[in-house]
C-alpha positions in Angstrom: 118.3 72.7 72.3 117.7 73.0 75.9 114.6 74.9 77.1 115.5 78.2 79.5 115.0 77.2 83.1 113.6 80.4 84.5 114.9 81.2 88.0 112.5 82.8 90.6 114.1 85.9 92.0 113.9 86.5 95.9 111.2 88.4 96.9 111.8 92.1 97.0 112.1 94.1 100.3 112.1 97.9 100.2 112.9 99.8 103.4 112.1 103.3 103.5 114.0 104.8 105.9 115.7 108.1 107.4 119.4 108.0 107.9 119.4 110.1 111.0 116.5 107.8 112.8 118.1 105.5 115.5 114.8 103.5 114.9 115.3 102.7 111.5 119.2 102.0 112.2 117.7 99.3 114.6 115.6 97.9 112.0 118.5 97.8 109.2 120.5 96.2 112.0 118.0 93.5 112.5 117.7 92.7 108.8 121.1 92.6 108.3 121.9 90.1 111.4 119.2 87.7 109.7 120.8 88.0 106.1 117.4 89.7 104.6 118.4 91.2 101.4 116.6 94.9 101.0 116.7 98.2 99.3 117.1 101.4 101.3 115.1 104.1 100.1 115.5 107.5 101.6 112.1 108.3 102.8 112.4 112.1 102.8 113.6 112.3 99.2 111.3 109.6 98.0 108.4 108.8 100.1 106.2 105.5 99.6 104.1 105.9 96.7 100.3 106.1 96.7 99.7 102.6 95.9 102.1 101.0 98.9 100.5 103.2 101.4 96.9 102.1 100.4 98.4 98.7 100.7 99.6 99.4 104.0 96.5 101.1 105.0 94.7 98.1 104.5 97.1 95.8 106.3 96.4 98.2 109.3 92.7 97.8 109.1 92.4 101.2 108.0 93.8 103.0 110.7 95.4 106.0 109.2 97.0 107.4 112.3 99.3 104.2 112.4 100.7 105.5 108.9 101.8 109.0 110.2 104.9 109.7 112.3 102.7 111.5 114.9 105.9 112.7 116.9 107.6 114.6 113.9 108.0 118.5 113.7 106.2 118.8 110.1 103.3 116.6 111.7 102.9 119.1 114.6 103.5 122.1 112.6 100.8 121.0 110.1 98.4 120.5 113.1 97.6 117.2 111.6 96.4 115.7 114.9 93.1 117.7 114.8 92.8 117.6 111.0 93.4 113.8 110.9 90.0 113.0 112.6 88.0 114.4 109.7 90.8 113.9 106.7 89.5 111.4 103.8 91.9 108.7 103.6 92.4 109.6 99.8 93.7 113.0 101.3 96.0 111.6 103.6 97.3 109.0 101.7 98.3 111.9 98.9 99.9 114.0 101.6 101.8 111.1 103.0 103.0 110.2 99.5 104.1 113.9 99.2 105.9 114.4 102.3 108.2 111.7 103.5 109.0 113.1 107.0 105.3 112.5 107.7 105.5 109.0 107.1 105.8 106.7 110.3 109.6 105.1 109.7 110.7 102.6 108.9 108.3 101.6 106.6 108.8 98.1 105.1 107.2 96.6 101.9 108.0 93.4 100.6 106.2 90.6 98.3 104.9 89.3 101.8 103.4 92.4 103.4 104.5 95.3 105.0 105.5 96.9 108.5 105.1 100.2 109.7 107.4 101.3 112.6 110.3 99.0 114.5 108.4 96.7 116.8 111.2 93.6 117.0 108.6 91.0 118.0 106.6 91.9 115.2 109.4 91.9 112.8 110.7 88.6 114.1 107.1 87.1 113.5 107.0 88.6 109.8 110.6 87.2 109.1 110.0 83.8 110.6 
């Protein structure tokens, strides 16, 4: 009897996106052009998890503001520009994990790390 051979699955890349967002469409086009396999997740219906947000915050050096969609309507309605200055990280992450429209998008998570927003040079370096 031959032993089973374990096949390592490719790293999973998850992209939280909003279909009406032109920046998200650019990011997905970028991934498609490079043959990167990914799972699309509708960010409004299914925001990133608390764990994913914590990991991204660490990658961003603790800069909470970079996780937020600061140009979004909900961000302005909730007056988060002022509140964010005194908000505890746990409170901010809980808010983001419940309200996908508050999260800067696209929000990409993979075994290799993650990216927030779409800056082509940054994405090229990440997928090099």
